[in-house]
C-alpha positions as CSV (number, residue, x, y, z in Angstrom):
1,M,0.3,0.0,0.1
2,R,2.0,3.4,-0.5
3,R,1.7,5.6,2.0
4,P,0.1,9.4,1.5
5,L,2.4,11.3,0.7
6,V,2.0,15.6,1.7
7,A,4.7,18.2,0.6
8,G,4.2,22.3,1.1
9,N,5.7,24.3,-1.5
10,W,6.7,27.5,0.6
11,K,7.5,29.2,-2.9
12,M,9.6,32.6,-2.5
13,N,7.4,33.6,1.0
14,G,8.5,34.2,4.4
15,T,11.6,36.3,6.1
16,R,13.0,35.2,9.0
17,A,10.1,36.1,11.8
18,S,7.5,34.6,9.2
19,V,9.3,31.6,8.9
20,A,9.0,31.3,12.9
21,E,5.6,32.0,13.5
22,L,4.9,29.2,10.7
23,I,7.4,26.7,12.1
24,E,5.6,26.9,15.3
25,A,1.6,26.8,13.4
26,L,3.0,24.3,12.2
27,R,4.2,21.7,15.4
28,Q,1.1,22.4,16.8
29,Q,-0.1,20.3,14.2
30,E,-1.8,16.7,15.3
31,V,-0.4,14.4,11.5
32,P,-1.2,11.7,11.5
33,A,1.2,8.6,11.7
34,A,0.0,6.9,7.9
35,V,1.2,10.2,6.3
36,E,4.0,11.0,5.3
37,V,5.7,15.2,5.4
38,V,7.9,17.4,4.2
39,V,7.9,21.5,3.1
40,F,10.5,23.1,0.8
41,P,10.6,26.7,2.3
42,S,13.6,29.2,0.4
43,C,17.1,28.3,-0.3
44,L,17.1,31.7,2.6
45,H,15.0,29.8,5.5
46,L,16.7,25.7,4.9
47,A,18.5,25.7,8.2
48,Q,15.7,27.4,9.9
49,V,13.8,25.6,8.7
50,V,15.6,22.1,9.5
51,S,17.0,22.9,12.9
52,G,12.8,24.4,13.9
53,L,11.1,21.0,12.7
54,G,14.1,18.8,14.3
55,G,12.0,16.4,16.2
56,K,8.4,16.7,14.8
57,A,7.6,14.3,12.2
58,I,8.3,16.8,9.2
59,A,11.1,16.8,6.9
60,V,12.2,19.4,4.8
61,G,13.6,19.8,1.5
62,A,14.5,22.6,-1.6
63,Q,12.7,23.9,-4.1
64,D,15.3,23.3,-7.0
65,C,18.7,21.9,-7.3
66,S,21.0,22.2,-9.8
67,T,21.9,19.8,-12.4
68,E,25.7,19.8,-11.4
69,T,26.7,18.0,-8.0
70,G,29.4,18.9,-5.8
71,F,31.2,21.8,-6.1
72,G,32.2,25.2,-9.1
73,A,32.1,28.2,-10.5
74,L,28.5,28.3,-10.8
75,T,27.5,31.3,-8.9
76,G,23.2,31.2,-7.7
77,E,22.8,27.6,-7.5
78,E,23.0,25.0,-4.7
79,S,24.2,21.2,-5.6
80,A,22.4,18.2,-4.3
81,T,25.9,17.9,-2.3
82,Q,24.8,21.0,-1.0
83,L,21.9,20.6,0.0
84,A,22.0,17.1,1.7
85,D,24.4,18.0,3.9
86,A,22.3,21.3,5.1
87,G,19.9,18.4,5.8
88,C,17.6,18.0,3.3
89,G,16.0,14.5,1.9
90,W,13.9,16.1,-0.6
91,V,14.0,18.3,-3.9
92,L,11.3,19.4,-7.1
93,I,12.5,18.6,-10.0
94,G,11.3,21.1,-12.9
95,H,8.5,22.3,-11.4
96,S,5.7,24.8,-14.1
97,E,7.7,28.1,-12.4
98,R,10.4,26.7,-13.9
99,R,9.8,24.8,-16.9
100,L,7.4,28.1,-18.1
101,I,9.2,30.9,-16.7
102,L,12.6,30.5,-16.4
103,G,12.6,27.4,-19.4
104,E,14.1,25.1,-17.4
105,S,13.8,22.6,-20.6
106,D,13.1,18.1,-20.5
107,E,16.8,18.4,-21.1
108,V,17.9,20.0,-18.3
109,V,14.7,18.7,-15.7
110,S,16.4,15.5,-16.1
111,K,19.9,16.2,-15.5
112,K,18.0,17.8,-11.8
113,F,16.4,14.9,-11.1
114,S,19.6,12.2,-11.6
115,A,21.7,14.4,-9.9
116,A,19.2,14.5,-7.2
117,L,18.9,11.1,-7.2
118,E,22.8,10.8,-7.5
119,C,23.3,12.6,-3.8
120,G,21.2,10.6,-2.3
121,M,17.9,13.4,-2.0
122,T,14.4,12.3,-3.6
123,P,12.9,13.6,-6.8
124,V,9.3,14.9,-6.7
125,L,9.4,15.6,-10.8
126,C,5.8,18.1,-11.0
127,L,4.6,17.3,-15.0
128,G,1.5,19.9,-15.8
129,E,0.3,20.6,-19.1
130,T,-1.8,24.6,-19.7
131,L,-5.3,25.7,-20.0
132,E,-4.0,26.5,-23.6
133,Q,-3.2,22.2,-23.5
134,R,-5.4,20.7,-21.8
135,Q,-8.0,22.4,-24.4
136,S,-6.3,21.6,-27.2
137,E,-7.0,17.6,-25.3
138,Q,-3.5,17.9,-25.2
139,T,-2.8,16.7,-21.4
140,L,-1.9,13.3,-21.7
141,E,0.1,13.8,-24.6
142,V,2.1,16.7,-22.8
143,V,2.2,15.2,-19.5
144,G,3.8,12.1,-21.5
145,R,6.3,13.2,-22.8
146,Q,7.4,15.1,-20.0
147,L,7.8,11.6,-18.0
148,A,8.2,10.1,-21.0
149,R,11.8,11.8,-21.2
150,I,13.3,11.0,-17.3
151,V,12.2,7.1,-17.8
152,A,14.6,7.4,-20.6
153,D,17.7,9.5,-19.1
154,A,17.7,8.1,-15.9
155,G,15.5,4.6,-16.2
156,I,12.8,2.7,-14.8
157,A,14.3,2.0,-11.5
158,A,14.9,5.5,-10.7
159,F,11.4,6.1,-10.0
160,E,11.8,3.2,-6.3
161,R,13.5,6.4,-5.7
162,A,11.3,9.1,-6.7
163,V,8.0,10.8,-6.3
164,V,5.8,11.6,-9.0
165,A,3.8,15.1,-9.0
166,Y,1.1,16.2,-11.7
167,E,0.2,19.4,-11.7
168,P,-1.9,21.1,-14.5
169,V,-0.3,24.9,-14.9
170,W,-3.8,26.3,-15.6
171,A,-4.6,24.9,-11.3
172,I,-1.6,26.4,-10.1
173,G,-2.8,30.2,-7.9
174,T,-5.3,30.5,-9.7
175,G,-8.0,29.1,-7.5
176,L,-9.2,26.5,-10.5
177,T,-8.6,23.2,-9.6
178,A,-8.9,20.5,-11.8
179,T,-12.4,18.4,-11.0
180,P,-11.0,14.8,-8.5
181,Q,-12.5,12.7,-12.0
182,Q,-9.6,15.1,-14.0
183,A,-6.6,15.0,-11.9
184,Q,-7.2,11.1,-11.5
185,E,-7.5,10.4,-15.4
186,V,-4.1,11.9,-15.7
187,H,-2.9,10.0,-12.5
188,A,-3.8,7.1,-13.9
189,A,-2.9,8.0,-17.4
190,I,0.7,8.4,-15.1
191,R,0.5,4.7,-13.8
192,A,-0.4,3.1,-17.2
193,Q,2.5,4.5,-18.5
194,L,5.0,3.1,-15.8
195,A,3.8,-0.1,-15.8
196,R,4.7,-0.4,-20.0
197,E,8.0,-0.1,-18.0
198,D,7.6,-2.0,-15.0
199,Q,4.5,-2.7,-13.4
200,R,5.7,-3.2,-9.7
201,I,7.7,0.4,-9.9
202,A,4.7,1.2,-11.1
203,D,2.1,0.2,-8.2
204,G,4.9,1.3,-5.5
205,V,5.1,5.3,-7.0
206,R,3.0,7.5,-5.0
207,I,1.7,10.2,-7.7
208,L,1.2,13.1,-6.4
209,Y,-1.8,16.3,-7.0
210,G,-0.8,20.3,-7.0
211,G,-2.9,23.0,-8.3
212,S,-5.3,24.5,-5.3
213,V,-5.6,22.0,-3.2
214,K,-7.7,23.7,-0.2
215,A,-8.4,22.4,3.3
216,D,-12.4,22.5,1.8
217,N,-11.4,20.0,-1.7
218,A,-8.4,18.6,0.2
219,A,-10.2,14.5,1.2
220,E,-12.4,14.2,-2.3
221,L,-9.4,15.0,-4.4
222,L,-6.6,12.9,-2.3
223,G,-9.7,9.5,-1.7
224,M,-9.5,8.8,-5.5
225,A,-7.7,5.8,-6.2
226,D,-4.3,7.2,-8.1
227,I,-3.8,10.4,-6.0
228,D,-1.1,9.7,-3.2
229,G,-1.5,13.0,-1.6
230,G,-1.0,16.7,-2.5
231,L,1.6,19.2,-3.3
232,I,0.2,21.9,-1.4
233,G,1.2,25.6,-2.1
234,G,-0.1,28.7,-0.4
235,A,-2.5,26.9,1.8
236,S,1.1,25.7,2.4
237,L,1.7,29.1,4.4
238,N,-1.4,27.8,7.0
239,A,-0.9,25.7,9.5
240,N,-4.3,25.2,10.3
241,D,-5.7,23.7,6.5
242,F,-1.8,22.9,5.6
243,G,-3.0,20.8,9.1
244,T,-6.4,19.5,7.8
245,I,-5.6,18.6,4.2
246,C,-2.5,16.3,6.2
247,R,-5.2,14.4,7.9
248,A,-7.5,14.6,5.2
249,A,-4.8,12.1,3.4
250,G,-4.2,9.7,6.2
251,N,-8.1,9.7,6.0
């Protein structure tokens, strides 16, 4: 049985003071033992969050990593080696904001995915389509292409140590949300694509849904057969809402 996972992506938010408040509020939340929880703060606040959540069953991840491992002359980047050393066990790979706004190609995303694995981190591979692609009925083609590149480069066995997150771009921060049935259709297609390579691995990989998941819609979304948790944006900045989503995943 796949263990539910709830991940909170804090994006480019927070000051030291507000992050301290959020850490304290998260420490007060009752999180079901059956649910795995991880938060992804800004790189500036990683050390603060790792320290502040020590002893709490909430892991810490990074929002991105370099294509290169180790150390070197690459100004402004953080390698998976450095992130792991800082206490991160997880890293988001290929989030749509990095693909669309910062121009990350499938090739770059693939290199980052492999770099994370090489350094012992768990990559959360983000896949998703734009509104135009959804309206043109290209969703499964786009998501399938994004996934296929990683499978081709890293191999199907890599997904024993990775998580997939389906995030329709049109539902991120817009207030729009895929219906549970729309989300389930894509999640099932992702799992079927992996199953064509290896059924056992496909059955075990966790696939998260992201895109305006809130406390009041989490239970219905997370109740679908192939949705194993959520990648939460704005709602993860509110400890009470995030806790409610975690408890919904546990049910």
